[in-house]
N, C-alpha and C positions, 0 to 999 in steps of 0.2 A: 492842935486842932485836928479832928478827924475829917477825912474827905468823904463825900458822897452820902447817900441815904443809908439807913440801916440795912436795907435789902442789898444795896450795892456792896456794902462792907461784908456782909455775910457771903455773898457770891465770891468776892475776892478771897476771903478766907478759905472757902471751899475749893476754889480752883488753884490756889497757891501751890499746894503739893503737886498737882498735875503739871503745872508749869515747871516746877523743880524737877520732876521726873523727866520731862521732855528735854530740859537743859542738860541733865545728866546723861541722857541717852545720846545726845549729839556731841558730847565732850570727847575729844580724841583719846584721852587717858582712861576712859571708862572701860573696864574689862567686858569682853563679849558676854559672859554669863550674867553680869549685872544688867547689861542692855536687854538681853533676852527676858530676864525676870521682870524688868520694868515694862517692856512691851507686852508681855503676857498680862500683867496687871491692868494696863490701859485697855487692851483688847477685851479683857473680861468685863471691865466697866462698861464698855460700849456695846458688848455683845447682847443680843436678845436672849441667848441661852444662859441660864443661871442654875445654880444649885436649888434656889428657891425663886419662883416667879415673883416679879416686882409687885404684883397685885395681891400676893398672899399675906394678908394681915399686916402689911407694912414691913414684914421681916425680909422681903426680897431686897429692899434697899439696904437694910442693915447687913445682909449677907454680902452685897457688893462692896460696901465700905470696909467690912472686915477682911475680905480677901485682898482688896487693893492695899489696905493699910499693912497687912501682914507681909505682902510682897515688897512694899516700899521699905518696911523696917528691915527685912532680910537684905535687900539691896544696900541699904545704908550701912548695915553691919558689915557686909562684905567689903564695901568701900573703906570703912574705918579699919578693918583688918588689913587691907592692902596698904593703906597709908602707914600703919604701925609697922608692917613688915618692911616697907621701904626705908623707914627711919632707923631700923635696927641693923640693916646691912651696910 
């Protein structure tokens, strides 16, 4: 059974990666460069300065999501590489 209204479910889906980023940032084993990358993505998301303004034909929001998704993907890849390096030594 699904919890909440459809709007609440969508909001939960939207903010789930952000919560994951925050958890990864405060985890002691996270490398500093990954923390900086995640912090930069969150700051970009919250910043009023963008590559494209949010009001510009709706592309400003797509721009924000693309940058944050790319930085999150890179951080996840760096963490996966770190874990695989740790298992090979």
